[in-house]
C-alpha positions in Angstrom: 85.0 94.9 120.4 87.6 96.9 118.4 85.1 99.5 118.0 84.7 100.1 121.3 88.4 100.1 122.0 89.2 102.6 119.4 86.1 104.8 120.4 87.2 104.9 124.3 90.9 105.7 123.1 89.9 108.3 121.1 87.6 109.9 123.9 90.7 109.4 126.0 92.9 111.1 123.9 90.0 114.1 123.2 89.8 114.7 126.9 93.9 114.8 127.5 94.4 117.0 124.4 91.1 119.4 125.3 91.8 119.3 129.3 88.2 120.1 130.1 85.8 118.1 131.6 82.7 119.9 131.0 79.7 118.2 129.6 79.9 120.1 126.2 83.1 118.9 125.7 82.7 114.8 126.4 79.3 115.3 124.3 82.1 116.9 121.5 84.6 114.6 122.2 82.4 111.7 122.0 81.0 112.8 118.8 84.5 113.0 117.1 85.7 109.7 118.8 82.4 108.4 117.2 83.5 109.6 113.6 86.7 108.5 113.7 86.0 105.2 115.2 83.2 104.9 112.4 86.1 105.7 109.8 88.9 104.4 111.1 88.7 101.7 113.6 88.4 98.8 111.2 92.3 99.3 109.9 93.7 99.1 113.7 93.7 96.9 116.7 93.5 93.5 115.9 93.4 91.6 118.8 92.1 93.9 121.3 91.9 91.6 124.1 95.4 92.6 125.2 94.1 96.2 125.7 92.5 94.8 128.8 95.2 93.4 130.8 96.2 95.3 133.7 99.7 94.1 133.6 100.0 96.1 130.1 98.4 99.5 131.8 100.9 99.1 134.4 104.0 98.6 132.4 102.8 101.5 130.0 103.1 103.3 133.1 106.6 102.6 133.6 107.2 103.0 129.8 105.9 106.5 130.5 108.4 107.0 133.3 111.1 105.7 131.6 110.4 107.5 128.6 110.0 111.2 130.3 113.5 110.6 132.3 115.3 109.5 128.8 114.1 112.6 127.5 114.8 115.0 130.3 118.2 113.3 130.0 118.6 113.8 126.5 117.4 117.3 126.4 120.1 118.4 128.8 122.5 116.4 126.9 121.8 118.4 123.9 121.7 121.6 125.5 125.2 120.8 126.9 126.2 120.1 123.0 124.5 123.5 121.7 125.9 125.9 124.2 129.3 124.5 124.5 131.7 126.6 122.7 133.6 123.7 120.8 130.1 122.0 119.9 130.8 118.4 120.7 128.7 116.6 118.3 129.6 113.4 116.1 126.6 113.2 113.8 125.5 110.1 111.6 123.1 107.2 110.8 123.4 104.1 112.5 121.7 100.8 111.6 120.0 99.3 114.7 117.7 95.9 114.7 114.5 95.5 116.8 113.3 92.0 117.9 109.7 94.0 117.9 107.2 92.0 115.5 103.9 94.2 115.6 103.7 97.2 113.3 102.3 98.9 116.1 105.5 98.0 118.4 107.9 99.5 115.6 105.9 102.5 114.9 105.8 103.1 119.4 109.3 102.6 119.2 110.3 104.9 116.2 108.3 107.5 117.8 110.0 107.3 121.1 113.1 107.3 119.3 112.6 110.7 117.2 110.8 112.4 120.3 113.9 111.7 122.2 116.1 115.0 121.7 119.4 113.9 120.1 117.7 111.0 117.8 116.0 110.7 114.8 114.4 107.7 113.3 115.1 108.0 109.4 113.7 104.9 108.1 112.4 101.2 109.0 113.2 98.8 106.7 112.0 95.0 108.0 113.2 95.0 111.7 116.1 97.6 110.6 115.8 101.0 112.2 117.9 103.7 110.4 118.8 106.4 113.3 120.0 109.7 112.6 122.3 110.4 116.2 123.8 113.8 117.2 126.9 112.3 119.0 127.8 108.8 117.9 129.3 107.1 121.1 130.3 103.8 119.7 131.1 102.1 116.4 130.3 98.7 117.9 126.7 97.8 117.0 125.5 95.9 120.0 126.5 98.8 121.9 124.7 101.4 120.2 122.0 99.3 119.8 121.8 98.8 123.5 122.2 102.6 124.0 119.2 103.6 121.4 116.9 100.8 121.6 117.4 99.5 125.5 115.5 101.7 127.3 112.5 101.8 125.5 112.2 98.1 123.7 111.9 96.1 126.2 108.8 98.2 128.3 107.1 98.2 124.3 107.5 94.4 124.1 105.4 93.9 127.5 102.9 96.4 126.7 102.2 95.4 123.1 103.5 91.9 122.3 
């Protein structure tokens, strides 16, 4: 089952990247997905039964909308800081603790933080994320943890765990 899921995800990724639904492209994508599946699938996706739950797909779409909205807001925030003559930045590295348990969920959260302008996941040690933040808005760990993780963590938990 793990191999089937890996193959399907690989083919979907191929079609999304190439943005071409021709027969030749589907054959090429199937071949590439098959090779990747045979080489890498044994290392990923334990418990693939979760993949087929419709609720997880719903929460995945909700997460995608939340992520896009957070990226739009962060882009405007960073643009304001770059274009402002005073350049209002207060950079630093903050330590935030996640309640996510699986490594895949932590990786998804770390990438979501990094792909949002103004933040960059520097390191993950256990349940602690070290995040470089362009403007540290609070010295209170609960406040900045909810500001950084709050918008993503609850949806990732519903999708992955």
